[in-house]
C-alpha positions as CSV (number, residue, x, y, z in Angstrom):
1,M,-6.7,-58.3,-13.4
2,G,-6.2,-62.1,-13.1
3,V,-6.5,-65.0,-15.6
4,R,-9.2,-64.5,-18.2
5,E,-10.4,-67.5,-20.2
6,L,-11.8,-66.3,-23.5
7,N,-15.5,-66.9,-24.2
8,L,-15.1,-68.1,-27.8
9,D,-18.7,-67.3,-28.7
10,F,-17.8,-64.1,-30.5
11,S,-21.4,-63.5,-31.5
12,Q,-21.9,-62.4,-27.9
13,G,-19.0,-60.0,-28.1
14,V,-15.6,-60.3,-26.4
15,S,-13.7,-57.3,-25.0
16,S,-10.1,-58.4,-25.4
17,P,-7.0,-57.7,-27.5
18,V,-7.5,-61.0,-29.4
19,A,-8.5,-60.2,-33.0
20,H,-10.6,-62.9,-34.5
21,F,-12.1,-64.2,-37.7
22,V,-14.6,-67.1,-38.2
23,L,-14.2,-68.8,-41.6
24,P,-17.7,-69.1,-43.2
25,Q,-18.8,-72.7,-43.5
26,A,-19.1,-72.6,-47.3
27,F,-15.4,-71.5,-47.5
28,R,-14.4,-74.2,-45.0
29,Q,-16.0,-76.9,-47.2
30,H,-14.6,-75.5,-50.4
31,L,-11.1,-75.1,-49.1
32,G,-11.2,-78.5,-47.4
33,N,-12.0,-80.1,-50.7
34,Q,-9.2,-78.2,-52.4
35,F,-6.8,-79.2,-49.7
36,L,-7.5,-82.9,-50.2
37,R,-5.5,-82.7,-53.5
38,V,-2.3,-81.1,-52.3
39,S,1.1,-82.6,-52.2
40,S,2.6,-83.9,-49.0
41,P,4.5,-81.2,-47.1
42,Y,6.6,-83.9,-45.5
43,E,7.9,-85.2,-48.8
44,D,8.3,-82.1,-50.9
45,F,7.7,-78.9,-48.9
46,T,8.7,-76.6,-51.7
47,K,6.1,-78.0,-54.0
48,F,3.5,-77.9,-51.2
49,F,4.2,-74.3,-50.3
50,G,3.9,-73.3,-54.0
51,E,0.5,-74.9,-54.1
52,M,-0.4,-72.9,-51.0
53,A,0.5,-69.6,-52.7
54,S,-1.7,-70.6,-55.6
55,L,-4.7,-71.4,-53.3
56,R,-4.3,-68.2,-51.4
57,I,-6.5,-66.3,-53.9
58,Q,-9.4,-68.5,-52.9
59,L,-9.5,-67.2,-49.3
60,P,-12.4,-64.9,-48.4
61,T,-11.7,-61.2,-48.7
62,G,-12.3,-60.7,-45.0
63,L,-9.6,-63.2,-44.0
64,L,-7.1,-61.8,-46.5
65,S,-7.8,-58.3,-45.1
66,I,-7.3,-59.2,-41.4
67,L,-4.1,-61.1,-42.2
68,G,-2.8,-58.1,-44.2
69,E,-3.5,-55.8,-41.2
70,F,-1.9,-58.3,-38.8
71,R,1.2,-58.4,-40.9
72,S,1.4,-54.6,-41.2
73,Q,0.8,-54.4,-37.4
74,A,-1.9,-51.8,-38.0
75,N,-4.2,-51.7,-35.0
76,F,-3.0,-55.1,-33.8
77,T,-1.5,-56.2,-30.5
78,G,0.0,-59.5,-31.6
79,I,-2.8,-62.1,-31.1
80,L,-5.0,-63.3,-33.9
81,L,-7.5,-66.3,-33.6
82,L,-8.9,-67.8,-36.8
83,R,-11.8,-70.2,-36.2
84,N,-13.5,-73.0,-38.3
85,M,-10.4,-73.6,-40.4
86,P,-10.4,-76.9,-42.4
87,I,-8.9,-79.9,-40.8
88,D,-8.9,-83.6,-41.9
89,S,-12.3,-85.3,-41.4
90,V,-10.6,-88.5,-40.3
91,L,-7.6,-88.3,-38.0
92,P,-5.3,-91.2,-37.1
93,E,-4.3,-91.7,-33.5
94,S,-2.3,-88.8,-32.0
95,P,1.4,-89.2,-32.7
96,V,3.3,-90.8,-29.8
97,D,6.8,-89.6,-30.8
98,G,6.3,-86.0,-31.6
99,K,6.7,-86.6,-35.3
100,H,4.4,-86.8,-38.4
101,S,2.2,-89.9,-38.3
102,P,2.6,-91.9,-41.5
103,L,-1.1,-92.9,-41.0
104,K,-2.1,-89.4,-41.7
105,T,-2.4,-89.6,-45.5
106,T,-4.4,-86.4,-46.1
107,F,-3.0,-82.9,-45.5
108,V,-5.9,-80.7,-44.9
109,S,-4.8,-79.3,-41.5
110,E,-1.3,-78.7,-42.9
111,S,-2.8,-76.8,-45.8
112,S,-4.7,-74.6,-43.4
113,L,-1.4,-73.7,-41.8
114,G,0.3,-73.4,-45.1
115,V,-2.2,-71.2,-47.0
116,T,-2.4,-68.8,-44.0
117,A,1.3,-68.7,-43.6
118,S,1.7,-67.8,-47.3
119,C,-0.1,-64.5,-46.5
120,L,2.3,-63.6,-43.7
121,G,5.8,-64.8,-44.7
122,S,7.7,-68.1,-45.0
123,I,7.7,-71.2,-42.9
124,F,11.1,-72.3,-41.6
125,G,12.6,-74.6,-39.1
126,Y,15.7,-75.5,-37.1
127,R,18.0,-78.3,-37.9
128,F,18.4,-79.3,-34.3
129,E,14.6,-79.2,-33.5
130,K,12.3,-82.1,-34.6
131,E,15.0,-83.1,-37.1
132,G,14.4,-79.9,-39.1
133,A,10.7,-80.4,-39.7
134,L,8.8,-77.4,-41.1
135,I,5.4,-78.4,-39.8
136,H,5.5,-79.7,-36.2
137,N,3.1,-82.2,-34.7
138,I,2.7,-81.4,-31.0
139,S,1.4,-84.1,-28.7
140,P,2.6,-85.6,-25.4
141,V,5.4,-88.1,-25.6
142,K,5.2,-90.8,-22.9
143,A,8.9,-91.0,-22.2
144,K,9.1,-87.2,-21.9
145,Q,6.2,-86.4,-19.6
146,K,8.3,-84.2,-17.3
147,S,10.1,-82.5,-20.2
148,L,10.0,-78.7,-20.2
149,S,9.2,-78.7,-23.9
150,N,6.4,-79.2,-26.4
151,E,6.8,-83.0,-25.9
152,G,6.0,-82.8,-22.1
153,S,2.7,-82.8,-20.4
154,E,3.1,-82.9,-16.6
155,A,5.6,-80.0,-16.3
156,D,4.4,-76.4,-16.0
157,F,5.4,-75.0,-19.4
158,L,6.0,-71.4,-18.3
159,F,5.7,-68.2,-20.4
160,H,8.2,-67.9,-23.3
161,T,8.8,-66.6,-26.7
162,E,9.7,-69.2,-29.3
163,V,13.4,-70.0,-29.7
164,A,14.4,-67.2,-27.3
165,F,18.0,-68.3,-27.0
166,S,18.6,-67.7,-30.7
167,K,19.2,-64.4,-32.5
168,D,17.3,-65.9,-35.4
169,R,13.9,-66.2,-33.8
170,P,10.5,-66.6,-35.5
171,D,8.5,-63.5,-36.2
172,Y,5.2,-65.4,-35.9
173,L,4.1,-68.6,-34.2
174,M,1.1,-70.6,-35.6
175,L,-0.8,-73.2,-33.5
176,L,-3.6,-75.2,-35.0
177,G,-5.9,-77.4,-33.0
178,L,-6.6,-80.9,-34.3
179,R,-7.7,-82.8,-31.2
180,Q,-8.6,-81.6,-27.7
181,G,-7.9,-84.9,-25.8
182,P,-10.1,-87.1,-23.6
183,Y,-9.8,-84.7,-20.6
184,P,-10.7,-81.2,-19.6
185,L,-9.5,-78.6,-22.2
186,V,-5.8,-77.7,-21.9
187,P,-5.7,-73.9,-22.6
188,T,-2.9,-72.0,-24.2
189,R,-1.8,-69.1,-22.0
190,V,-1.0,-65.9,-23.8
191,A,0.1,-62.5,-22.4
192,R,1.2,-59.3,-24.1
193,A,4.3,-57.4,-23.2
194,V,2.5,-54.1,-23.3
195,D,0.0,-55.1,-20.6
196,A,2.7,-56.5,-18.3
197,L,4.8,-53.4,-18.5
198,D,2.0,-51.3,-17.1
199,L,2.4,-53.2,-13.8
200,L,6.2,-52.8,-13.6
201,S,8.3,-50.1,-12.0
202,K,10.8,-48.0,-13.9
203,S,13.6,-49.7,-12.1
204,D,12.3,-53.1,-13.2
205,I,11.9,-52.0,-16.8
206,K,15.5,-50.6,-16.7
207,A,16.9,-53.9,-15.4
208,L,15.0,-56.0,-18.0
209,S,16.3,-53.7,-20.8
210,E,19.9,-54.4,-19.9
211,S,22.1,-57.4,-20.8
212,R,21.7,-59.2,-17.5
213,F,20.1,-62.5,-18.4
214,Q,21.3,-65.9,-19.7
215,L,19.2,-68.1,-22.0
216,F,19.5,-71.8,-22.7
217,A,18.1,-74.0,-25.5
218,P,15.0,-76.0,-24.5
219,E,15.0,-79.7,-24.2
220,S,13.3,-80.1,-27.6
221,F,16.6,-79.0,-29.3
222,A,19.1,-81.8,-29.9
223,K,22.0,-79.3,-29.5
224,S,22.7,-77.7,-26.2
225,E,23.3,-73.9,-26.6
226,T,23.6,-71.0,-24.3
227,T,23.1,-67.3,-25.0
228,G,24.0,-64.4,-22.8
229,P,24.1,-62.0,-21.3
230,V,21.1,-60.6,-23.2
231,A,18.2,-58.2,-22.4
232,V,14.7,-59.5,-21.9
233,L,13.0,-56.3,-23.0
234,G,13.5,-54.3,-26.2
235,G,11.6,-51.7,-28.2
236,D,9.8,-48.8,-26.6
237,V,7.0,-48.4,-24.0
238,D,4.3,-48.1,-26.7
239,S,5.4,-51.3,-28.6
240,P,7.6,-53.3,-26.2
241,R,9.2,-56.6,-27.3
242,L,10.2,-59.6,-25.1
243,R,12.9,-62.2,-25.4
244,L,11.9,-64.6,-22.7
245,N,11.9,-68.3,-21.5
246,L,11.0,-68.6,-17.8
247,N,11.9,-72.3,-17.9
248,H,15.3,-71.8,-19.5
249,M,16.9,-68.6,-18.3
250,L,18.8,-67.1,-15.4
251,A,19.3,-63.6,-14.1
252,T,23.0,-62.8,-13.7
253,D,22.5,-60.6,-10.5
254,S,20.1,-60.1,-7.7
255,R,18.5,-56.9,-9.1
256,A,17.9,-58.7,-12.5
257,E,16.4,-61.7,-10.6
258,V,13.9,-59.5,-8.8
259,A,12.9,-57.7,-12.1
260,L,12.4,-61.1,-13.8
261,S,10.2,-62.3,-10.9
262,H,8.1,-59.1,-11.2
263,L,7.7,-59.6,-14.9
264,A,6.6,-63.2,-14.4
265,E,4.0,-62.0,-11.9
266,A,2.8,-59.2,-14.2
267,L,2.4,-61.7,-17.2
268,E,0.3,-64.0,-15.0
269,Q,-1.9,-61.1,-13.9
270,T,-2.6,-60.0,-17.4
271,E,-2.8,-63.4,-19.2
272,Y,-5.6,-64.8,-21.3
273,Q,-6.3,-68.5,-21.7
274,I,-7.4,-69.8,-25.1
275,S,-8.6,-73.3,-25.4
276,L,-7.9,-74.4,-29.0
277,E,-10.8,-76.4,-30.4
278,P,-10.3,-78.5,-33.6
279,G,-10.0,-76.0,-36.5
280,D,-8.9,-73.1,-34.3
281,L,-5.7,-71.4,-35.6
282,L,-3.9,-69.1,-33.2
283,I,-1.3,-66.7,-34.6
284,L,1.1,-64.9,-32.2
285,D,3.6,-62.1,-32.8
286,N,6.6,-63.8,-31.3
287,H,8.1,-60.4,-30.4
288,K,5.1,-58.9,-28.6
289,V,3.4,-61.9,-27.0
290,V,4.5,-64.8,-24.7
291,H,2.7,-68.1,-24.3
292,G,2.7,-71.2,-22.2
293,R,0.7,-74.2,-21.1
294,L,-0.5,-75.6,-17.7
295,P,0.3,-79.2,-16.8
296,F,-2.1,-82.0,-17.7
297,H,-2.3,-85.7,-17.4
298,A,-2.0,-87.3,-20.8
299,A,-3.9,-90.5,-21.5
300,F,-1.6,-92.1,-24.1
301,N,-4.5,-93.8,-25.6
302,G,-4.2,-92.4,-29.1
303,Q,-6.7,-89.6,-28.4
304,D,-4.4,-87.1,-26.6
305,R,-4.2,-83.4,-27.3
306,W,-2.8,-82.7,-30.8
307,L,-1.7,-79.4,-32.2
308,Q,0.3,-78.5,-35.3
309,R,2.8,-75.7,-35.2
310,A,4.7,-73.6,-37.7
311,Y,7.3,-70.9,-37.3
312,L,7.1,-67.9,-39.7
313,R,9.7,-65.4,-40.8
314,E,8.4,-62.1,-42.2
315,T,11.2,-60.9,-44.4
316,S,10.1,-57.3,-44.4
317,H,9.7,-57.2,-40.6
318,A,11.3,-54.0,-39.2
319,Y,12.2,-55.5,-35.9
320,D,15.9,-55.5,-34.9
321,Q,16.7,-58.8,-33.1
322,F,18.1,-58.1,-29.6
């Protein structure tokens, strides 16, 4: 099947499992104006998220509907792309340390994340990642170019589910484009468990479903942690779930190693590449979809690729963590 880069001109039609919604320009302008008055999520997140819940009623019906369906899993396969979401009209230089830039004094992009998140669940974070931040600023860090984490740029960031080593994993991942960078677009790679399993043998699926794998915390976590042995694959064949980090896991025996290699190949054969433009908000079901990023050469000139990220927990989610 091969790599497929999505044509984001949805007016021409796209045959793919990526559900999408384009925010009408009038709503973008209206919401953007509302977002200019919100509290800083970096100073008082509780107050900020309360404001997001109040602003939620101003979202267009079509967006509320597609988010509701995504949350209920009805007719969805785990990938939702929202386009033309409000972001700040003036951005400072991209952060050089992987943290919030104090020069960013408006919070329009954070509000796009927050108001959307309020329709799906609650934003949360980890004490040992990015110092417990709830909204993550993702841009290359010069001292960590080779890092196998969100702070790296030159390493191949292989397919993974977020925080795979932990039993308390996010239900959803949100990625919002702020700046593309002064170089060719750096696509986000996404692949669905259900597509990959179609290419695997029964013996591969059996091995992946057994506790034969060890997972490690990625370099972005300040605390080293190891989990295992665990299974990579859970759920059933119609709605399979993955717990995976190809950069930070080991198979505990030769049969498991072969199955993991076959899974990696199947994910590559069925992947999509989505280049996030400013205002593009990608939402992934962290149980059904893996993602990654190809290497790129950062410029470190203040204009590097800049995303914002949030983890979501959906309290009524029926998944059993495995």
